[in-house]
MINUVO-117623 format. One record per residue: residue in three letters; z negated, x, y of N, C-alpha, C in turn. Coordinates in steps of 0.001 Angstrom, whole numbers, padded with zeros to 6 digits, always signed. Layout:
! residues N
AlaZXYZXYZXY ...
! end
This chain:
! residues 171
Unk-009272+017045-219858-008685+018412-220423-009503+019413-220854 Unk-010967+019507-220172-011566+020701-220646-012685+020244-221678 Unk-012613+020952-222583-013829+020353-223707-014677+021551-224152 Unk-015855+021367-224595-016760+022248-225015-017665+022817-224071 Unk-017284+024256-223762-018199+024877-222813-017780+024584-221422 Unk-016682+023842-221088-016136+023317-219771-015811+024673-219082 Unk-014742+025198-219599-014535+026683-218630-013044+026627-218272 Unk-012716+027029-217118-011240+027196-216449-010940+028517-216555 Unk-009869+028738-216940-009211+030424-217058-008330+030468-215775 Unk-008969+031111-214794-008345+031285-213395-007466+032677-213325 Unk-006390+032619-213256-005217+033710-212683-005017+033463-211376 Unk-005514+034628-210519-005217+034619-209049-004285+035829-208963 Unk-003036+035380-208540-002082+036572-208443-002073+036700-206909 Unk-001835+038259-206710-001447+038927-205303-000204+039438-205277 Unk+000391+039408-204480+001787+040357-204333+001570+041802-204241 Unk+000331+042356-203866-000098+043477-204007-000393+044115-205449 Unk-000592+042936-206196-000841+043427-207642-002346+043566-208185 Unk-003015+043339-207133-004529+043232-207471-004899+042063-207872 Unk-004521+041484-208996-004754+040287-209643-006264+040011-210020 Unk-006640+038886-209793-008093+038460-210398-007683+037576-211635 Unk-008486+037830-212825-008402+036625-214029-009701+036845-214374 Unk-010194+035480-214641-011622+035221-215109-011761+033764-215743 Unk-013067+033453-216304-013093+032213-216773-014364+031853-216057 Unk-014262+030419-215490-015177+029998-214650-015825+028691-215233 Unk-017036+028376-214848-017702+027110-215165-017066+025934-214478 Unk-016455+024857-215064-015873+023664-214432-016974+022690-214236 Unk-017046+022366-213020-018090+021273-212581-017620+019796-212542 Unk-016185+019943-212256-015212+018457-212262-014063+018616-212531 Unk-013358+017917-213300-012091+017969-213730-011597+016405-213304 Unk-010747+016420-212079-010461+015267-211401-009039+015009-211300 Unk-008371+015661-212304-006907+015960-212412-006071+016603-211643 Unk-006117+015729-210230-005534+016416-209151-006384+017617-208396 Unk-007608+017868-208817-008458+018793-208177-009604+019308-209360 Unk-009798+020657-209587-010636+021004-210383-011735+021929-209430 Unk-012989+021400-209787-014077+022233-209024-014644+022988-210045 Unk-014960+024123-209867-015599+024961-210470-016538+026035-209831 Unk-017591+026599-210470-018481+027532-209980-018255+028977-210404 Unk-018290+029912-209386-017976+031170-209477-018694+032051-208433 Unk-018308+033461-208436-018732+034152-207468-017486+034818-206853 Unk-017816+035226-205548-016697+035904-204688-016444+037306-205511 Unk-015335+037680-205578-014970+039198-206234-013677+039539-205855 Unk-013343+040741-205955-012000+041177-205753-011823+041770-204299 Unk-012940+041723-203348-012732+042116-201737-013045+043682-202086 Unk-012164+044521-201261-012362+045903-201224-013498+046251-200605 Unk-014111+045371-199747-015239+045831-198793-015897+044387-198330 Unk-017019+044469-197578-017625+043194-197165-016651+042618-196080 Unk-016893+041334-195906-015624+040716-194782-016668+039980-193779 Unk-016459+040830-192576-017315+040199-191459-016239+039094-190652 Unk-016595+038049-190418-015871+036794-189573-016738+036514-188595 Unk-016588+036923-187420-017365+036833-186470-018928+036896-186911 Unk-019955+036191-186890-021189+036562-187232-021456+035978-188689 Unk-020519+035732-189438-020578+035805-190908-020088+037057-191681 Unk-020991+037100-192757-020633+038317-193552-020437+037859-194985 Unk-019110+038061-195663-019012+037561-197051-018892+038936-197812 Unk-019442+038643-199198-019870+040104-199955-019565+039529-201335 Unk-018809+040407-202043-018663+040527-203758-020035+039738-204267 Unk-019994+039088-204980-021292+038654-205868-021881+037067-205259 Unk-021223+036719-203734-021972+035694-203289-021487+034293-204061 Unk-022254+033323-204273-022009+032434-205191-020995+031314-204212 Unk-020197+030800-205215-019192+029783-204547-018939+028699-205328 Unk-018299+027751-204868-017772+026506-205529-016302+026725-205170 Unk-015304+026703-206027-013778+026602-205525-012974+025325-206165 Unk-012158+024839-205159-011451+023791-205357-010094+024006-205691 Unk-009535+023849-206911-008023+024123-206828-007253+022988-207194 Unk-006074+022858-206196-005363+021717-206316-003808+021816-206876 Unk-003808+021817-208077-002730+022061-208631-001196+021052-207876 Unk-000563+021792-207740+000707+021399-206983+000626+021390-205451 Unk-000660+021847-204913-000689+022163-203396-000600+023618-203203 Unk-000503+023988-201946-000189+025394-201540-001645+026015-200974 Unk-002848+025586-201214-004038+026212-200860-004998+025884-201987 Unk-006129+026720-201719-007313+026425-202355-008460+026514-201322 Unk-009392+026361-201917-010629+026288-201005-011964+026823-201786 Unk-012467+027725-201108-013765+028312-201718-015006+027751-200599 Unk-015912+027353-201442-017158+026722-200454-018311+027911-200746 Unk-018656+028834-199761-019226+030013-199919-020595+029917-199672 Unk-021601+030565-200314-023172+030676-200122-023507+031967-200081 Unk-024707+032304-199409-025312+033585-199688-026124+033665-200673 Unk-026681+034742-201074-027752+034940-202250-028800+034082-202180 Unk-029310+033485-200992-030239+032733-201113-029914+030981-200937 Unk-028648+031037-201380-028029+029522-201319-027866+028915-200282 Unk-027764+029639-199042-027305+029088-197493-025840+029212-197549 Unk-025391+027736-196967-024080+027785-196900-023400+028508-195958 Unk-022601+029439-196048-021944+030247-194963-020671+029481-194483 Unk-019613+028886-195241-018609+028336-194715-017507+028012-195745 Unk-016271+027604-195361-015284+027246-196230-014094+028346-195956 Unk-013688+028930-197012-012636+030027-196994-011296+029422-197726 Unk-010225+029130-196999-008846+028403-197461-007919+029700-197544 Unk-007382+029760-198940-006294+030746-199431-004949+030073-199119 Unk-004029+030507-198252-002889+029927-198222-001939+030593-199537 Unk-001427+029738-200321-000697+030025-201710+000702+029789-201625 Unk+001561+030415-202606+002699+030085-202789+002846+028834-203808 Unk+002029+028775-204709+001785+027590-205680+000441+027581-206201 Unk+000040+026650-206894-000998+026244-207775-000445+025642-208908 Unk-000675+026136-210144-000121+025508-211236-001174+025458-212294 Unk-001053+024253-212947-002000+024279-214150-001513+024091-215475 Unk-001796+024602-216489-001294+024366-217751-002466+024594-218782 Unk-003124+023275-219076-004076+022988-219789-005477+023454-219146 Unk-006094+024462-219648-007187+024896-219176-007216+026239-218272 Unk-005922+026366-217882-005614+027455-216985-005014+027123-215875 Unk-005586+027848-214674-005115+027559-213362-004392+029100-212658 Unk-003150+028863-212214-002548+030051-211867-002138+029849-210315 Unk-002448+030868-209515-001777+030628-208249-001683+031858-207592 Unk-000563+032044-206625-000222+033235-205831-000416+033133-204348 Unk-001390+034233-204056-001570+034421-202865-000719+034816-201852 Unk-000588+033991-200576+000370+034449-199682-000343+035026-198225 Unk-001253+036065-198462-002112+036636-197452-002943+035733-196405 Unk-002248+034838-195722-003065+034031-194555-004349+033472-195344 Unk-005327+033686-194607-006635+032925-194843-007165+032019-193848 Unk-007738+031251-193888-008465+030417-192715-009983+030288-193136 Unk-010842+030859-192048-012228+030373-192618-012781+029491-191660 Unk-013288+028376-191959-013940+027324-191527-015579+027543-191397 Unk-016139+027719-190091-017467+027913-190002-018222+026540-190195 Unk-019726+026476-190486-020226+025320-190846-020128+024305-189374 Unk-019925+024753-188186-020013+024105-187279-018690+023386-186647 Unk-017704+023691-187678-016263+023249-187691-015226+024219-186861 Unk-015648+025458-186303-014708+026280-185802-013938+026948-186823 Unk-012907+027563-186468-012130+028038-187522-011485+029307-187076 Unk-011024+030323-187925-010598+031381-187637-009494+031820-188744 Unk-008252+032161-188065-007144+032524-189096-007252+033972-189435 Unk-006928+034169-190673-007205+035615-191080-006026+036073-191565 Unk-005579+037679-191541-004513+038222-192488-003265+037951-191896 Unk-003110+037160-190869-001522+036764-190515-000699+038347-190457 Unk-001416+039175-190050-000481+040476-189837-000285+041040-191337 Unk-001020+040614-192333-000582+041326-193616+000829+040442-194362 Unk+000618+039078-193697+002024+038350-194118+003167+038926-193490 Unk+003002+039236-192338+004175+039687-191264+004679+041076-192009 Unk+003720+041766-192266+004000+043143-192989+004659+043127-194155 Unk+004193+042171-195054+004884+042099-196535+006210+041621-196325 Unk+006695+040722-195211+007813+040182-194804+008717+041180-194526 Unk+008252+042058-193596+009125+043055-193189+009499+044199-193997 Unk+008378+044283-194981+008645+045503-196127+009305+044848-197133 Unk+009879+043379-197182+010609+043054-198202+009755+042623-199440 Unk+008395+042655-199202+007681+042271-200362+007579+040558-200755 Unk+008055+039805-199727+008432+038415-199812+009551+038005-199134 Unk+010173+036997-199570+011472+036583-198825+011273+035555-197834 Unk+012170+035111-197198+012085+034382-195957+011415+033146-196070 Unk+011887+032591-197288+011226+031020-197724+009985+031274-197854 Unk+009180+032179-198695+007841+032365-198762+007147+032480-197587 Unk+007792+033426-196608+007227+033738-195265+006997+032282-194470 Unk+008204+031479-194533+008187+030312-193764+007094+029381-194216 Unk+007159+029318-195712+006284+028188-196460+004797+028722-195941 Unk+004359+029729-196067+003109+030223-195770+002628+029816-194252 Unk+003485+030013-193273+003481+029623-191937+003248+028152-191697 Unk+004085+027394-192555+004046+026323-192290+002702+025511-193041 Unk+002354+026011-194186+000977+025626-194858+000031+025714-193756 Unk-000048+027211-193281-001166+027414-192123-001166+026332-191157 Unk+000038+025929-190453-000081+025013-189663-000524+023752-189878 Unk-000075+023184-191019-000609+021993-191524-002166+021873-191803 Unk-002728+023073-192272-004039+023126-192297-004848+023100-191138 Unk-004227+023776-190039-004841+023914-188710-004779+022431-188264 Unk-003782+021979-188010-003450+020435-187708-004642+019646-188192 Unk-004690+019612-189726-005763+018905-190360-007375+019258-189869 Unk-007430+020622-189712-008776+020864-189312-009162+020335-187894 Unk-008161+020599-186901-008208+019904-185724-008303+018409-185537 Unk-007642+017692-186458-007781+016205-186471-009039+015671-187396 Unk-009956+016765-187966-010939+016340-188680-010544+015602-190108 Unk-009342+016174-190769-008619+015800-191721-008609+016488-192881 Unk-009159+017925-192667-009188+018948-193661-010684+019486-193415 Unk-011194+020231-194507-010805+019885-195768-010910+018720-196267 Unk-010255+018446-197610-010301+017029-198103-011622+016583-198324 Unk-012038+015306-198438-013365+014677-198819-013947+015262-199919 Unk-013161+015593-200914-013842+016105-202087-014683+017416-201936 Unk-014331+018157-200988-014983+019389-200894-016566+019252-200183 Unk-016608+018029-199137-018071+017790-198987-018816+017033-199939 Unk-018392+016588-201015-018908+015980-202123-019744+016698-202906 Unk-019443+017930-202989-020055+018947-203771-020689+019999-203078 Unk-021822+020522-203258-022478+021773-202923-023037+022577-204057 Unk-023509+023893-203760-023983+024686-204893-025281+024021-205471 Unk-026070+023360-204862-027093+022779-205519-026921+021419-206269 Unk-025818+020855-205962-025710+019568-206262-024151+019322-206905 Unk-023812+020416-207730-022613+020481-208342-022818+019889-209873 
! end
């Protein structure tokens, strides 16, 4: 579906309106997953997750799964060291030709290289629901997706195998 220079147009929507829109290099188009190379961006400040620090500009591979309610970022530091996997819980992931669009639902899960994980931004989801920024269905969907991902991590069934097949240096 991607031709020529192999770019995907990513539209990452946020309820807050701080959307990200960019063109990224496609590494693989496997129809049910698109693997692309990009850099972290859109963070208002660096993010510290226990002993890991994530910063705008860090290289990553991202895995977009049309029809699924999550995406996966495989993040590296500027020296190419693998830092971990960042999972965004989404309302949707849609694909139209060379365009991928997704809507972020606040909750994120970071998976450390040793398999530990940490749930992030649950309070942002709760606050958005209380303020009426999202409806009850989206709220419940986000929580359900989070629980399924956590169960998958605990059962060593998440992230999907495709994520382990690609690395920054072997993409």
